[in-house]
C-alpha positions as CSV (number, residue, x, y, z in Angstrom):
1,M,17.5,-0.3,-23.3
2,R,15.4,2.2,-21.4
3,I,15.3,2.0,-17.6
4,A,12.9,4.2,-15.7
5,T,11.9,5.0,-12.1
6,F,8.5,6.3,-11.0
7,N,7.1,7.0,-7.6
8,V,3.5,6.2,-8.4
9,N,2.0,7.5,-5.0
10,G,-0.3,4.5,-4.7
11,V,-0.2,1.8,-7.4
12,K,-3.9,0.9,-7.2
13,G,-5.2,4.4,-7.3
14,R,-2.8,5.5,-10.1
15,L,-3.1,2.3,-12.1
16,P,-4.7,4.0,-15.1
17,R,-1.9,6.5,-15.2
18,L,0.8,3.8,-14.8
19,L,-0.6,1.7,-17.6
20,E,-1.0,4.7,-19.8
21,W,2.7,5.6,-19.2
22,L,3.9,2.0,-19.8
23,D,1.9,1.9,-23.1
24,E,3.2,5.2,-24.3
25,E,6.8,5.1,-23.2
26,R,7.5,1.4,-23.2
27,P,10.4,1.2,-20.7
28,D,12.3,-2.1,-20.8
29,I,12.7,-1.9,-17.0
30,A,10.6,0.2,-14.6
31,C,11.2,0.6,-10.9
32,L,8.2,1.7,-8.9
33,Q,8.1,3.3,-5.4
34,E,5.4,4.1,-2.9
35,T,3.1,1.4,-4.2
36,R,1.2,1.5,-0.8
37,T,-0.4,-1.9,-1.0
38,G,0.3,-5.3,0.5
39,D,1.9,-8.2,-1.4
40,A,-1.5,-10.0,-1.7
41,T,-3.3,-7.0,-3.2
42,F,-0.6,-5.8,-5.6
43,P,-2.1,-5.4,-9.1
44,A,0.2,-7.9,-10.9
45,D,-2.3,-9.2,-13.4
46,P,-2.9,-5.9,-15.3
47,L,0.8,-5.2,-15.4
48,R,1.5,-8.7,-16.8
49,A,-1.2,-8.1,-19.4
50,A,0.7,-4.9,-20.3
51,G,3.7,-7.1,-21.2
52,Y,5.7,-7.0,-18.0
53,E,7.1,-9.6,-15.6
54,L,7.6,-8.3,-12.1
55,A,8.7,-8.6,-8.6
56,W,7.3,-6.5,-5.7
57,H,7.8,-5.9,-2.0
58,G,4.6,-4.4,-0.5
59,Q,3.2,-3.0,2.7
60,P,-0.5,-2.1,3.3
61,R,-1.1,1.7,3.0
62,H,2.5,2.7,3.1
63,H,5.8,2.6,1.2
64,G,6.3,-0.4,-1.2
65,V,8.6,-1.0,-4.2
66,A,8.4,-3.0,-7.4
67,I,10.5,-3.9,-10.5
68,L,8.9,-4.5,-13.9
69,A,10.7,-5.8,-16.9
70,R,9.9,-6.7,-20.5
71,G,11.5,-9.8,-22.0
72,H,13.1,-10.9,-18.7
73,A,11.5,-12.0,-15.4
74,P,13.2,-10.2,-12.5
75,R,15.0,-12.6,-10.3
76,E,14.6,-11.3,-6.8
77,R,17.9,-11.2,-4.8
78,R,17.0,-9.1,-1.8
79,R,14.0,-7.4,-0.2
80,G,14.9,-4.9,2.6
81,L,18.3,-3.6,3.6
82,P,20.7,-5.5,5.8
83,G,21.6,-4.1,9.2
84,D,18.3,-3.9,11.0
85,D,16.1,-7.1,11.2
86,A,13.4,-5.2,13.0
87,D,12.9,-2.7,10.1
88,G,9.5,-3.7,8.6
89,Q,9.2,-0.8,6.1
90,A,9.0,-2.0,2.5
91,R,11.6,0.4,0.9
92,Y,14.1,-1.7,-1.0
93,L,13.9,-4.4,-3.6
94,E,16.9,-5.9,-5.6
95,A,16.7,-8.2,-8.5
96,D,18.6,-9.4,-11.5
97,V,17.2,-8.5,-14.9
98,G,19.2,-10.2,-17.6
99,A,22.9,-9.2,-16.9
100,L,21.9,-6.2,-14.7
101,R,21.4,-5.9,-11.0
102,I,18.5,-3.5,-10.5
103,A,17.4,-2.0,-7.2
104,S,14.1,-0.1,-6.6
105,V,14.8,2.3,-3.7
106,Y,12.4,4.5,-1.7
107,L,14.3,6.4,1.0
108,P,12.4,7.8,4.0
109,N,11.1,11.3,3.8
110,G,12.3,12.2,7.3
111,N,10.0,15.1,8.2
112,P,9.7,16.9,10.6
113,V,13.2,17.9,11.6
114,P,14.2,17.0,14.3
115,S,12.1,14.0,15.0
116,P,12.3,10.2,15.2
117,N,11.4,10.2,11.5
118,F,14.5,12.2,10.7
119,D,16.6,9.9,12.9
120,Y,15.2,6.9,11.0
121,K,15.9,8.5,7.7
122,L,19.6,9.0,8.6
123,A,20.0,5.5,9.9
124,W,18.3,4.1,6.8
125,M,20.6,6.1,4.5
126,A,23.7,4.9,6.4
127,R,22.6,1.3,6.0
128,F,21.9,2.0,2.3
129,D,25.3,3.5,1.8
130,A,26.9,0.4,3.3
131,H,25.0,-2.0,1.1
132,A,25.6,0.1,-2.0
133,R,29.3,-0.1,-1.3
134,S,29.1,-3.9,-1.1
135,L,27.3,-4.0,-4.5
136,L,30.2,-2.1,-6.1
137,A,32.7,-4.4,-4.5
138,Q,31.0,-7.4,-6.3
139,G,32.0,-5.8,-9.7
140,R,28.6,-6.2,-11.2
141,D,26.7,-3.8,-13.5
142,V,24.2,-2.2,-11.1
143,V,21.5,0.5,-11.4
144,L,20.1,2.0,-8.2
145,A,16.8,3.6,-9.2
146,G,14.2,5.4,-7.1
147,D,12.9,8.2,-5.0
148,F,15.9,9.1,-2.8
149,N,14.1,11.9,-0.9
150,V,17.2,14.1,-1.1
151,V,17.9,17.3,-3.0
152,P,21.7,17.1,-3.4
153,T,22.4,20.7,-4.2
154,N,20.6,24.0,-4.4
155,S,20.7,23.6,-8.2
156,D,18.3,20.6,-7.8
157,I,15.4,22.7,-6.5
158,Y,13.6,25.8,-7.7
159,N,14.0,27.7,-4.5
160,A,16.2,26.2,-1.7
161,G,15.5,29.0,0.7
162,S,11.8,28.2,0.8
163,W,12.5,24.6,1.8
164,R,15.6,25.0,3.9
165,F,14.0,23.3,7.0
166,D,12.8,20.3,5.1
167,A,14.5,16.9,5.7
168,V,15.4,16.5,2.0
169,L,17.8,19.6,2.2
170,Q,19.4,19.1,5.6
171,P,23.2,19.0,5.8
172,E,23.1,15.5,7.4
173,T,21.0,14.2,4.5
174,R,23.3,15.8,1.9
175,A,26.4,14.5,3.7
176,L,25.1,10.9,3.4
177,W,24.3,11.5,-0.2
178,E,27.9,12.7,-0.8
179,C,29.1,9.6,1.0
180,L,27.2,7.4,-1.4
181,M,28.4,9.3,-4.5
182,S,32.0,9.2,-3.3
183,Q,31.9,5.4,-3.7
184,G,31.9,5.9,-7.5
185,W,28.2,5.9,-8.4
186,I,27.2,7.9,-11.5
187,D,24.2,10.2,-11.3
188,A,23.1,9.7,-14.9
189,A,21.0,12.8,-15.3
190,R,23.6,15.1,-13.8
191,H,26.4,13.4,-15.7
192,L,24.8,14.2,-19.1
193,H,23.4,17.6,-18.0
194,P,25.9,19.0,-15.6
195,T,24.6,22.6,-15.5
196,Q,20.9,22.2,-16.3
197,R,18.7,23.2,-13.3
198,D,15.2,22.1,-14.4
199,L,15.7,18.3,-14.3
200,Y,12.8,18.2,-11.7
201,T,10.9,15.0,-11.0
202,F,8.6,16.2,-8.1
203,W,6.2,19.1,-7.7
204,V,4.1,19.6,-4.6
205,N,0.9,20.4,-6.6
206,E,-0.4,21.1,-10.1
207,E,0.1,24.9,-9.8
208,A,3.8,24.3,-8.9
209,C,4.1,22.0,-11.9
210,H,2.7,24.7,-14.2
211,R,5.4,27.1,-12.8
212,N,8.0,24.3,-12.9
213,A,8.7,25.0,-9.3
214,G,10.1,21.5,-8.7
215,F,12.6,19.3,-6.9
216,R,15.0,16.7,-8.3
217,M,14.6,13.8,-5.9
218,D,14.3,10.7,-8.2
219,F,17.6,9.3,-9.6
220,L,19.1,6.5,-11.6
221,L,22.6,5.8,-10.3
222,L,24.9,3.7,-12.3
223,S,27.9,1.6,-11.3
224,P,31.0,2.9,-13.2
225,G,31.1,0.0,-15.7
226,L,27.8,1.2,-17.2
227,L,29.0,4.7,-17.9
228,P,30.2,3.9,-21.5
229,R,26.8,2.6,-22.3
230,L,24.9,5.7,-21.1
231,R,23.3,7.6,-24.0
232,R,20.3,9.7,-23.0
233,T,18.2,10.6,-20.0
234,G,14.9,12.5,-19.5
235,V,11.8,13.2,-17.4
236,D,8.3,12.4,-18.6
237,A,7.1,15.6,-17.0
238,S,3.8,15.8,-19.0
239,H,2.5,12.9,-17.0
240,R,2.5,15.1,-13.9
241,L,-0.4,17.2,-15.4
242,R,-2.7,14.4,-16.4
243,D,-5.9,13.4,-14.6
244,K,-5.3,12.3,-11.0
245,P,-1.5,11.9,-11.4
246,S,1.3,11.1,-9.0
247,D,3.1,14.1,-7.5
248,H,6.3,12.6,-9.2
249,A,7.0,12.2,-12.9
250,P,8.9,9.2,-14.3
251,T,12.5,9.7,-15.1
252,W,14.6,7.4,-17.3
253,I,17.9,6.6,-18.9
254,E,18.8,4.8,-22.2
255,L,21.8,2.4,-22.3
256,D,23.3,0.8,-25.2
257,E,22.4,-2.9,-25.0
258,G,26.0,-4.1,-24.6
259,A,27.1,-7.4,-23.2
260,G,27.0,-7.9,-19.5
261,R,30.4,-7.8,-17.8
């Protein structure tokens, strides 16, 4: 089973690239972020025609997340995080796909630092950490997949010094990431490739991609019970250099099918 995550940077404008990727790579489950379109205008029909059932949580012009699946219709369990009923940003969607609980996650960017944007980022991450802990407490098999807008360590970026003032590298951001990981979540790519630097998923422009001057900000985090099923992980980096691409590349894991717990 292949599970992927892809920040599409506008699902309508990148639809040819998204359909191309789905046709070539055939993920069983794909989590999308930054769809940037409302629920009523989400391009569900072309994605269904490509063989996917789907759930989505949209917002006009900003944010937005979706979950696509082949062979199973995602059964939506939650849209939006608990803890702030006034938060209208479409950044979190949770669904059951077969025996798995899947979440598509788009953390706030948070720039500039300091600013209300950065305060919102930290508050959102704290709420996310609390909800993630509750998911583990349920004892389910869970995958948290998405653009986390955090660079956990200096080994996850080509040049940390050049970006030291960015929100994705701030000590507060990294501390909340460490709080999340201390719960027991498995960073699939880092688990399989503990010392490899160039697992990048984001490049600011085409020239940076050619130099592989990238960031690792897109993750698939596994609940501990899924670790024995983890086999492979990768980044479809070539898709970053195609015509009118997203600034992110899809990243994926492969799990043994296994029986749900």
